[in-house]
KOLLUM-196789 format. One record per residue (C-alpha): residue number from 1; residue in three letters; y, x negated, z. Coordinates in Angstrom, 2 decimals, m for minus. Last residue first. Layout:
% residues N
   pos   code         v         u         w
   NUM    Ala         Y         X         Z
...
% end
This chain:
% residues 375
   pos   code         v         u         w
   375    Lys     46.40    m49.37     54.01
   374    Ala     44.74    m52.03     51.82
   373    Ala     48.05    m54.37     51.88
   372    Lys     48.34    m53.95     55.95
   371    Lys     44.33    m55.12     56.02
   370    Ala     45.40    m58.13     53.50
   369    Gly     48.10    m59.14     55.22
   368    Ser     46.75    m59.46     58.49
   367    Lys     44.26    m61.70     56.90
   366    Phe     46.89    m63.60     55.56
   365    Ile     47.88    m64.77     58.75
   364    Arg     44.97    m65.23     60.40
   363    Lys     43.64    m68.02     57.96
   362    Ile     47.36    m69.59     58.45
   361    Lys     46.30    m69.33     62.31
   360    Ser     42.90    m70.70     61.76
   359    Thr     43.77    m73.83     59.24
   358    Phe     46.55    m74.61     61.41
   357    Lys     44.30    m75.39     65.05
   356    Glu     41.91    m76.45     62.85
   355    Ser     44.90    m79.05     61.58
   354    Glu     46.16    m79.54     65.53
   353    Leu     42.21    m80.36     66.25
   352    Gln     41.84    m82.71     63.37
   351    Ala     45.01    m84.88     64.29
   350    Phe     43.71    m84.49     67.95
   349    Glu     40.54    m86.32     67.31
   348    Asn     42.62    m88.61     64.96
   347    Leu     45.04    m89.43     68.02
   346    Leu     41.77    m90.50     69.82
   345    Glu     40.18    m92.59     67.11
   344    Glu     43.36    m94.38     66.92
   343    Gln     43.78    m95.01     70.80
   342    Arg     40.06    m96.51     70.76
   341    Arg     41.08    m98.45     67.62
   340    Asn     43.90   m100.06     69.18
   339    Leu     47.30    m98.93     68.15
   338    His     50.62   m100.97     67.18
   337    Lys     54.17    m99.13     67.01
   336    Pro     54.34    m96.17     69.56
   335    Thr     56.55    m93.53     68.59
   334    Lys     59.40    m93.22     71.39
   333    Phe     60.61    m90.01     72.32
   332    Ile     64.29    m89.47     73.46
   331    Leu     65.08    m86.90     76.56
   330    Gln     68.52    m86.87     77.47
   329    Val     69.76    m87.15     80.97
   328    Ile     73.41    m85.59     82.32
   327    Gln     74.92    m86.62     85.41
   326    Asp     76.61    m84.32     86.91
   325    Gly     81.04    m84.43     87.84
   324    Pro     81.80    m85.40     91.38
   323    Leu     84.48    m83.38     93.12
   322    Gly     87.73    m85.11     93.91
   321    Asn     90.26    m82.64     92.93
   320    Gly     92.43    m84.02     90.39
   319    Leu     91.37    m87.66     89.44
   318    Ser     87.69    m86.23     89.34
   317    Val     84.62    m87.91     90.79
   316    Ile     82.02    m89.05     88.23
   315    Gly     78.87    m87.73     88.23
   314    Lys     75.89    m87.92     90.33
   313    Asp     77.14    m84.34     91.35
   312    Ser     74.41    m81.86     89.65
   311    Ile     71.12    m83.50     87.84
   310    Arg     71.01    m81.60     84.23
   309    Ile     68.00    m82.27     82.53
   308    Thr     68.57    m82.91     79.10
   307    Asp     66.16    m81.84     75.72
   306    Gly     67.01    m84.12     72.77
   305    Tyr     62.84    m84.54     71.60
   304    Gln     61.33    m81.82     73.47
   303    Ala     59.09    m80.89     75.86
   302    Gly     56.18    m79.91     76.40
   301    Lys     54.85    m79.75     80.18
   300    Glu     58.11    m80.41     82.13
   299    Ile     59.63    m83.88     83.09
   298    Arg     60.38    m83.67     86.39
   297    Ile     63.04    m85.82     87.67
   296    Thr     63.24    m88.58     89.93
   295    Glu     66.68    m90.19     91.43
   294    Glu     67.76    m94.13     91.29
   293    Gly     70.60    m95.22     93.38
   292    Thr     74.58    m94.82     93.37
   291    Leu     75.38    m94.25     89.79
   290    Thr     71.84    m93.12     88.60
   289    Pro     68.90    m94.91     87.20
   288    Val     66.37    m92.59     86.53
   287    Thr     62.65    m92.72     88.12
   286    Val     59.95    m89.71     86.14
   285    Glu     57.66    m86.82     86.64
   284    Asp     55.12    m86.21     84.36
   283    Gly     54.78    m83.75     81.37
   282    Leu     51.60    m83.13     79.24
   281    Ala     52.59    m83.20     75.96
   280    Ala     56.36    m85.28     77.03
   279    Gln     54.83    m88.20     78.96
   278    Ile     51.78    m87.90     75.85
   277    Phe     54.46    m88.56     73.23
   276    Ser     55.64    m90.86     75.73
   275    Leu     59.00    m90.72     77.09
   274    Glu     62.20    m92.58     76.67
   273    Ile     65.46    m91.81     78.75
   272    Lys     68.89    m91.19     77.13
   271    Cys     72.01    m91.68     79.94
   270    Ile     75.26    m89.01     80.43
   269    Ile     77.33    m89.26     83.22
   268    Asp     79.74    m86.02     84.07
   267    Thr     83.63    m86.42     84.85
   266    Gly     85.01    m86.37     81.57
   265    Lys     82.32    m86.92     79.14
   264    Arg     80.95    m91.26     80.19
   263    Glu     78.50    m93.01     78.74
   262    Phe     75.48    m94.81     80.74
   261    Phe     73.01    m97.09     79.59
   260    Glu     74.92   m100.18     78.39
   259    His     78.46    m99.29     79.79
   258    Pro     81.58    m99.57     78.05
   257    Arg     84.48   m101.85     79.27
   256    Val     87.43    m99.16     80.74
   255    His     90.73   m100.01     79.65
   254    Leu     93.95    m99.37     82.03
   253    Phe     97.37    m99.66     80.85
   252    Val     99.46   m100.43     83.74
   251    Tyr    102.87    m99.37     84.16
   250    Leu    105.60   m101.81     86.56
   249    Asp    108.44    m99.35     87.24
   248    Gly    112.42   m100.32     86.50
   247    Pro    114.42   m102.33     89.57
   246    Pro    117.71   m100.28     90.65
   245    Gly    120.96   m101.20     89.54
   244    Gly    123.03   m103.54     91.87
   243    Gly    124.95   m105.69     88.43
   242    Val    121.47   m105.27     86.71
   241    Gly    118.49   m103.99     88.16
   240    Pro    115.23   m106.13     87.89
   239    Glu    112.38   m105.96     85.57
   238    Gly    109.67   m103.74     86.58
   237    Glu    107.59   m103.32     90.13
   236    Gly    110.18   m101.09     91.72
   235    Thr    107.22    m98.50     91.06
   234    Leu    103.82    m99.29     90.47
   233    Arg    102.82    m96.52     87.83
   232    Leu     99.13    m96.62     86.80
   231    Lys     97.97    m95.80     82.74
   230    Gln     95.25    m93.77     81.88
   229    Gly     93.60    m95.31     78.21
   228    Asn     89.70    m95.87     79.53
   227    Asp     89.48    m93.23     82.93
   226    Val     90.14    m93.93     86.38
   225    Gly     87.39    m91.61     88.75
   224    Ala     87.86    m93.79     91.50
   223    Pro     91.95    m95.03     92.37
   222    Ile     92.69    m98.74     91.30
   221    Lys     95.06   m100.12     93.83
   220    Leu     96.65   m102.89     92.83
   219    Ala     98.54   m105.82     94.47
   218    Val    100.89   m107.76     92.60
   217    Lys    101.05   m111.36     92.15
   216    Lys    104.06   m113.07     90.90
   215    His    104.42   m115.78     87.93
   214    Val    108.38   m115.63     87.81
   213    Pro    111.76   m115.67     85.60
   212    Val    115.34   m116.37     86.50
   211    Gln    117.93   m113.73     86.31
   210    Lys    121.70   m113.68     86.43
   209    Arg    121.86   m115.03     83.14
   208    Gly    124.43   m117.71     83.67
   207    Arg    122.22   m120.85     83.07
   206    Cys    119.76   m119.33     85.45
   205    Lys    119.55   m122.17     88.13
   204    Pro    122.55   m124.28     87.48
   203    Cys    125.01   m120.88     87.90
   202    Ala    127.23   m120.81     85.14
   201    Glu    131.26   m121.34     85.49
   200    Arg    134.28   m119.55     84.11
   199    Ile    131.70   m116.33     84.04
   198    Val    134.02   m113.12     82.40
   197    Arg    133.49   m109.61     84.05
   196    Gly    133.91   m105.78     82.60
   195    His    130.71   m105.78     82.19
   194    Gly    130.71   m104.26     78.63
   193    Gly    129.36   m107.59     76.60
   192    Cys    132.63   m109.84     78.76
   191    Arg    134.48   m110.56     75.38
   190    Pro    133.00   m107.61     72.88
   189    Cys    133.94   m104.62     75.59
   188    Ala    131.35   m102.37     74.68
   187    Ser    132.42    m99.52     72.79
   186    Lys    134.97    m96.55     72.75
   185    Val    135.27    m94.01     69.92
   184    Ser    138.43    m92.28     70.30
   183    Phe    139.22    m89.85     67.97
   182    Phe    142.37    m87.66     67.12
   181    Gly    143.83    m90.22     63.97
   180    Gln    141.33    m93.38     64.71
   179    Thr    141.19    m95.00     68.06
   178    Arg    139.26    m97.84     68.68
   177    Val    138.38    m98.22     73.45
   176    His    137.10   m101.57     73.99
   175    Gln    134.61   m100.80     77.10
   174    Gly    134.32   m103.25     80.11
   173    Ser    136.55   m101.63     82.23
   172    Gly    137.36   m105.39     83.90
   171    Asn    141.11   m105.40     82.50
   170    Cys    138.99   m105.25     78.90
   169    Gln    140.45   m108.74     77.09
   168    Ser    140.98   m110.05     80.45
   167    Cys    137.48   m109.88     81.26
   166    Ile    137.64   m110.37     85.21
   165    Glu    136.46   m113.64     86.95
   164    Pro    133.15   m114.56     87.76
   163    Glu    133.03   m115.59     91.47
   162    Thr    133.04   m119.37     92.45
   161    Gly    131.56   m120.79     95.69
   160    Pro    127.76   m121.31     94.35
   159    Lys    127.82   m121.18     90.12
   158    Ala    128.35   m117.81     88.37
   157    Gly    125.33   m115.92     87.60
   156    Ser    126.19   m113.10     90.13
   155    Gly    122.26   m112.61     90.43
   154    Asp    122.26   m113.68     94.46
   153    Cys    123.64   m117.12     93.18
   152    Thr    120.80   m119.26     93.93
   151    Asp    118.21   m116.63     94.54
   150    Cys    118.60   m115.52     90.80
   149    Thr    117.54   m111.78     90.51
   148    Glu    113.61   m111.73     89.08
   147    Met    112.28   m111.56     85.76
   146    Lys    108.36   m111.33     84.84
   145    Glu    105.18   m112.98     84.57
   144    Leu    102.11   m111.40     85.52
   143    Glu     99.06   m111.77     88.04
   142    Ile     97.01   m108.47     89.26
   141    Glu     95.51   m108.43     92.25
   140    Thr     92.55   m106.07     93.54
   139    Glu     91.60   m103.08     95.21
   138    Lys     89.06   m100.93     93.21
   137    Gly     87.48    m97.70     91.92
   136    Phe     84.10    m95.87     91.72
   135    Ala     83.85    m94.89     88.80
   134    Ala     86.69    m96.86     86.79
   133    Asp     85.21   m100.15     88.68
   132    Met     81.55    m98.99     87.47
   131    Phe     82.79    m99.23     84.28
   130    Glu     84.44   m102.58     84.35
   129    Ile     88.03   m103.28     83.90
   128    Thr     90.15   m104.45     81.38
   127    Met     94.31   m104.70     82.01
   126    Asp     97.61   m104.46     80.12
   125    Tyr    100.63   m104.44     81.90
   124    Arg    103.73   m102.80     80.80
   123    Leu    107.45   m103.31     81.98
   122    Asp    110.38   m100.87     82.79
   121    Ala    113.29   m102.35     82.38
   120    Gly    115.79   m102.41     85.57
   119    Arg    118.27    m99.38     86.31
   118    Arg    121.49   m100.46     85.89
   117    Gly    124.70   m101.08     88.25
   116    Arg    128.19    m99.32     87.21
   115    Ser    130.50   m100.31     85.71
   114    Arg    132.98   m102.48     87.92
   113    Gly    136.86   m101.14     87.01
   112    Gly    138.06   m101.16     90.49
   111    Arg    135.84    m97.38     90.55
   110    Gly    133.59    m97.48     88.14
   109    Ala    133.61    m97.40     83.97
   108    Thr    131.04    m95.26     82.42
   107    Arg    127.39    m95.69     82.02
   106    Phe    126.97    m95.03     78.02
   105    Gly    125.31    m92.88     75.85
   104    Phe    127.70    m90.47     76.36
   103    Phe    125.97    m87.24     77.62
   102    Asp    123.62    m88.86     79.36
   101    Glu    125.67    m91.47     80.52
   100    Phe    127.72    m89.15     82.31
    99    Ile    125.11    m87.94     84.89
    98    Asp    124.47    m91.39     85.82
    97    Gly    127.64    m92.61     85.78
    96    Phe    127.83    m89.56     89.13
    95    Ser    129.79    m92.04     91.90
    94    Ser    131.72    m94.34     90.08
    93    Phe    132.61    m91.90     87.52
    92    Ile    133.79    m90.03     90.15
    91    Asp    135.68    m92.84     91.81
    90    Asp    137.29    m93.97     88.44
    89    Phe    138.32    m89.86     88.15
    88    Asp    140.65    m90.42     90.72
    87    Arg    140.94    m90.28     94.50
    86    Phe    137.43    m88.43     94.69
    85    Gly    137.25    m84.86     97.00
    84    Gly    133.53    m84.75     99.37
    83    Ser    135.02    m84.60    102.89
    82    Arg    137.00    m87.99    103.07
    81    Gly    137.84    m88.68    106.80
    80    Asn    136.59    m91.82    106.95
    79    Gln    132.72    m90.70    105.10
    78    Leu    133.32    m87.30    107.81
    77    Gly    135.97    m86.63    109.18
    76    Glu    136.66    m82.85    107.81
    75    Leu    133.03    m81.41    106.50
    74    Gly    133.04    m78.26    108.62
    73    Arg    135.95    m77.46    107.87
    72    His    135.12    m76.35    104.16
    71    Gly    131.94    m73.99    105.61
    70    Tyr    130.73    m73.96    109.10
    69    Gln    126.74    m73.35    109.09
    68    Asp    126.60    m73.70    105.13
    67    Tyr    128.90    m76.80    104.82
    66    Ile    127.09    m78.85    107.64
    65    Gln    123.81    m78.29    105.62
    64    Arg    125.01    m79.13    103.08
    63    Lys    126.50    m82.10    104.40
    62    Glu    123.24    m83.22    105.57
    61    Pro    121.04    m82.28    102.26
    60    Asn    124.06    m84.34    100.00
    59    Ser    123.57    m82.12     96.29
    58    Leu    125.68    m79.87     97.96
    57    Val    128.52    m81.94     98.98
    56    Glu    129.02    m84.21     95.59
    55    Tyr    128.31    m81.26     93.50
    54    Ala    131.46    m79.12     94.94
    53    Glu    133.61    m82.19     94.69
    52    Ala    132.64    m83.25     91.29
    51    Ala    133.00    m79.41     90.84
    50    Glu    136.91    m80.09     91.72
    49    Lys    137.62    m83.00     90.06
    48    Phe    136.85    m81.01     86.54
    47    Lys    138.32    m77.86     86.91
    46    Glu    141.28    m80.15     87.81
    45    Glu    140.98    m82.05     84.84
    44    Ala    140.70    m78.97     82.91
    43    Glu    144.03    m77.44     84.39
    42    Lys    145.62    m80.77     83.35
    41    Asp    144.33    m80.72     80.12
    40    Gly    145.90    m84.32     78.69
    39    Pro    143.03    m84.96     76.83
    38    Asn    139.96    m82.33     76.77
    37    Arg    136.73    m84.17     75.51
    36    Asp    137.58    m87.30     77.14
    35    Pro    138.92    m85.95     80.58
    34    His    135.63    m84.15     81.22
    33    Tyr    135.78    m80.52     81.41
    32    Gln    132.81    m78.85     78.97
    31    Leu    130.36    m81.67     79.96
    30    Ala    131.30    m81.87     83.72
    29    Ile    130.62    m77.59     84.09
    28    Lys    127.36    m78.07     82.24
    27    Arg    126.12    m81.31     84.14
    26    Tyr    126.57    m79.48     87.12
    25    Lys    125.12    m76.55     86.41
    24    Ala    121.92    m78.58     85.57
    23    Lys    122.22    m81.19     88.99
    22    Leu    122.91    m77.50     90.93
    21    Gln    119.53    m76.15     89.56
    20    Thr    117.90    m79.44     90.00
    19    Ala    118.89    m79.49     93.74
    18    Asp    117.51    m76.98     94.61
    17    Ala    119.68    m73.54     94.30
    16    Asn    119.39    m71.08     97.74
    15    Arg    123.04    m71.44     98.27
    14    Asp    123.40    m68.82     94.81
    13    Val    124.79    m71.51     91.26
    12    Gly    127.68    m70.73     89.60
    11    Leu    129.06    m74.53     90.37
    10    Ile    132.61    m73.61     91.75
     9    Glu    130.80    m70.19     93.30
     8    Tyr    128.57    m72.02     94.88
     7    Tyr    131.58    m74.85     96.49
     6    Cys    133.40    m71.28     97.84
     5    Arg    136.97    m72.14     96.65
     4    Lys    139.53    m73.95     98.86
     3    Gly    143.08    m71.76     99.42
     2    Ala    142.76    m72.98    103.07
     1    Met    141.21    m76.25    104.46
% end
C-alpha cells in the first residue's frame, strides 16, 4: 500500500464530508478526467481511476470506517482482495454508471459489455376522496394496471431454456460510435436498441418484451390533513426496472370533493350559520356542527351580518406538526318571506320607534349645530 495517496486528499474533501459532498466532488473530478474527454491522456486516465477508487471506499460506510481507523492497509482482503481498486474503465462504469448518465445523457456500458440496469418509470394515479377522509385520513386499496417483470422468462425476454445473445454489431456494448473529425458521437446500437443483447427465441408469454401487464391492488394509507392537489408517493410501486434496475414509484394525486357545509382554508374550517333578525338583535345560543360533533356557541346582542365566531382546535390537523386549526363560524341573516298580520304589526311598531328615534337624533344634531352657530 506504499505510495497510495490519501483518499480524502484525492477528492479534495475533509474527513467530516457527508455523502452529498463526496458525490459532488467525485462528479466534478470524474467529469474533468473522463477518458472520453481526454483521449490518449494517460495521466488523466490514472487520475480518473484514482478518484473512482477513493469514492468507492469513502462512499461505503463500512469501508470508510475501516479506512479511517487503519488506513489503506486495513482495506486489504476486503471483497476478495479488492480494496477499492478497479480492473478497468468498464469496472468503474459498471459501479457508477448513474453518475456518468448525468454527464452524458446515457448509462455507460459496464463490465462484460452489459449495460447497467435502468430504473423503472414512475406511475401516476388520480384518486378522488371525500372531504372527511381528507380531514381524518383513511386506509384503503387502489387497483391499477401496470407492467411487471415476466415470471416465465424472469425478465430476460428469451424463451425458457435459451439466453439472449451478444449483439454482433456492437459486441455487447449497446452503443454505436460515429466519428466525425475530432468528435465521437455515441448513440444506442440500432440492432439491439442499446441492450447489448439480441433475443433469438422470444418468450411465449411476454413475446420478448420482458414485462407483462397485470392488475394489482396496492394498499394506500391517506394521512389525516391532506389537501386537494397533494400527492402521495408509494416507493417501488411503479414500473419494473430494466436489466435488474430498481422499480419506479407510484404517485397518487388526491382530489378532495367539496363538502356541502364546511369549507377549508389551510387548517381552518369555515361554515356559515343563518340567524333570524330577532336572534341577531337579542342574542341567542345556537348549536353548530363541527368535524367531530356539535358545539353550542353564544350569539351576543346586536350581532352584525358577517360577524365571525372562532371555535378553537376544531379545524383540520396540520400535516407538518399535527396540531389542529380552528373552526370559524360566519353569521348571516335570513329575511322572512311570509309574515302573518301580527308579525307585520309588531315590525311596523318597531319601524315607527326606529323612525322616531332617528328623527329625535336628527333634531338633536341640528339643535346642537344652531347653538354653536349662535355663539
